[in-house]
Steps between C-alpha positions, in 0.01 A plus 500: 500500500671826594761496780698777664875458571648736763880452489776756523779289346494583128646162386256297711211722401579452133530120533164485682334731243611299198471159664149546630387643166640184337290300753180674376465784755453870426755680716518846660830592673598749772848563646423648847264457788287819462435459125431126552248576775328763288486261201366215714228726650386580144388139475454279199776249585441130563814480720802696618867398503670700775862552603572589865792744488343775297597873497247737651281234659588144600314199377377443853337845505355455151333177615367661817361804325333300221325276753406805712338649191300184444696379197476119484715445191731197568858600578801281422817627670843443345784561746859408573392450860413140574472474878190354665436823688531703185228288342279531813539881494403508132190287543398709794546814287249358246705309247350178361815311394878525515786404269873535572717665230614378258177327384435367153238662283321164471466486880396862534233464233372171652468665842322794346248284320433305819448821696268639235292182494473491884417871515240494221198706597172449329187716508292181524534128511403472137777490237414518131734425208301506177253208515649381833336585831656388827371561850780499755265463795330178390769375256251491215611512137289541188561561127222662300272431798569127505634372831849342469586214739865539610713268715667658802835535324342652189306743718816605687690552175218708359484715811873576487479595133203723557650674807801597284254746341617455146867450589702185435566229760797270448478120506710495821276757670193293417667186632599673822162665551283195425716198598720673760866595505600183683290255296786363291256472207643532151402824327370308198186422704399864453493455119278188536242683711515812278414284196195373684405850605534630142256232378239596759527881458498526114464760345660673799871436451775415740775659302870401517704819460848396392760571766247650743245238598125455480203736506127495443378663178186483289492450127 
C-alpha cells in the first residue's frame, strides 16, 4: 500500500519514511503544502499523513482543497496541536483522523491501516482472491465454486482481511475490529479462529507475515 507523507520537518519526515517502510508501506514524501497537494491530486495513494504547519499552504487548506476536488483518500493529521477545537476544525476541513505529536510509528501505521480498511472502495460487492469468491452484500463465501459455511466470527475476520486489499492486518487490529476495543478478550482468540478459517478456505491461504500481521493469499 502506497502512502503520502506531507511533513516539513526533515527529521520527522525521515523517521516516518523509514518507519512506515519498515511497516510494509510504500512511501512518497513531500516537504511543503503546494507540492503535497499536487502529489495528492495525482492519486494512487491509499492514505495521506499530513502535518498542519506547512510552508506555502497549511494542512487545513490542503485538506479543504483535496475534498473540494473530490479526492476521498483517507487523511491522518499529525500535529503538535491537541485542543478539542483544533480537532473539530480538522475534521470539518476533511481530515479522517488525528494524532498528536510525538506519535509512535506503530500507532501511526495502525491508524493508517484502519483508515485504509474503512475507506476501501470496491467496484462491486464481489471480491476474488484466487479460488476464493466473497460477496460482501450477502456475506457469501465459496472456494472453487463450493459454498463455505462460516460462523459469524470467521465471516467478520475474513471480511477484514479481504478489505485490506492485499495488505497485512495485525492480530490486535483483527481483535479490535471483530471483538471490539473494549471486549477485554485475549488476543490469542484471533489465532484460534484463524486456524479454523485456514482449514475451511484451503487452498486459499491466510498468511502470517512475520512482524506485519495476516493477509489473504492464494497458492
